[in-house]
C-alpha positions as CSV (number, residue, x, y, z in Angstrom):
1,X,-73.7,31.0,-57.5
2,X,-72.3,34.2,-56.0
3,X,-71.7,34.9,-52.3
4,X,-72.0,38.3,-50.7
5,X,-71.1,39.1,-47.1
6,X,-73.9,41.3,-45.7
7,X,-71.4,43.7,-44.0
8,X,-69.7,44.4,-47.3
9,X,-72.9,45.0,-49.3
10,X,-72.9,48.5,-50.6
11,X,-75.2,48.5,-53.6
12,X,-79.0,49.0,-53.4
13,X,-81.1,45.8,-53.3
14,X,-82.4,46.6,-56.8
15,X,-78.9,46.2,-58.2
16,X,-78.3,42.9,-56.6
17,X,-81.8,41.6,-57.6
18,X,-81.2,42.6,-61.2
19,X,-78.1,40.4,-61.3
20,X,-79.6,37.1,-60.2
21,X,-81.1,36.2,-63.6
22,X,-78.5,33.4,-64.2
23,X,-77.0,32.6,-60.8
24,X,-78.4,32.9,-57.3
25,X,-76.8,35.3,-54.8
26,X,-76.2,33.9,-51.3
27,X,-76.0,36.5,-48.6
28,X,-73.9,35.5,-45.6
29,X,-73.2,36.9,-42.2
30,X,-69.9,35.9,-40.6
31,X,-69.5,33.4,-43.5
32,X,-72.8,31.6,-42.8
33,X,-75.7,31.8,-45.2
34,X,-78.6,33.9,-44.0
35,X,-80.6,34.7,-47.2
36,X,-80.7,34.1,-50.9
37,X,-81.7,36.1,-53.9
38,X,-82.9,33.8,-56.7
39,X,-84.6,34.4,-60.0
40,X,-88.3,33.7,-60.0
41,X,-88.8,34.4,-63.7
42,X,-90.8,31.2,-64.3
43,X,-92.9,31.4,-61.1
44,X,-96.2,33.0,-60.3
45,X,-97.1,34.8,-57.1
46,X,-99.6,32.1,-56.0
47,X,-97.0,29.3,-56.3
48,X,-94.4,31.4,-54.3
49,X,-96.9,32.2,-51.6
50,X,-98.0,28.5,-51.2
51,X,-94.5,27.1,-51.3
52,X,-93.4,29.4,-48.4
53,X,-96.6,28.9,-46.3
54,X,-95.7,26.4,-43.5
55,X,-99.4,25.4,-43.0
56,X,-99.7,24.5,-46.7
57,X,-96.5,22.6,-46.7
58,X,-97.7,20.6,-43.6
59,X,-100.9,19.8,-45.5
60,X,-98.9,18.6,-48.5
61,X,-96.6,16.5,-46.2
62,X,-99.6,14.8,-44.5
63,X,-101.3,14.1,-47.9
64,X,-98.1,12.5,-49.2
65,X,-97.7,10.4,-46.1
66,X,-101.4,9.3,-46.4
67,X,-100.9,8.4,-50.1
68,X,-97.7,6.4,-49.2
69,X,-99.5,4.6,-46.4
70,X,-102.9,3.9,-47.9
71,X,-102.5,4.5,-51.6
72,X,-104.8,6.6,-53.7
73,X,-105.2,7.9,-57.2
74,X,-102.1,9.3,-58.8
75,X,-102.0,12.5,-60.8
76,X,-101.3,10.4,-63.9
77,X,-104.3,8.3,-63.3
78,X,-106.5,11.4,-62.8
79,X,-105.3,12.9,-66.0
80,X,-105.8,9.6,-67.9
81,X,-109.4,9.4,-66.6
82,X,-110.0,13.0,-67.8
83,X,-108.5,12.2,-71.2
84,X,-105.4,14.2,-70.8
85,X,-102.1,12.5,-71.9
86,X,-99.8,14.5,-69.5
87,X,-99.6,17.3,-67.1
88,X,-99.9,20.8,-68.4
89,X,-97.4,23.4,-67.3
């Protein structure tokens, strides 16, 4: 992980973004983290949009709580009933 103080950043964003292939870049202000540049090479736009949507994340949290409290059908059970041996990625 690399750290960059925002007040000392001199390169264009493009240059910083090109260099996060292996390690994330944490941008700080007065020594405190304020942003991060991370590689999204193995992600797609829909996944990124959903994982940063507070409404969607609340929905997932409620669904997980409901499953914990009342049970339900697990993903493994659904795949088994559909004849799939494991999750596809």
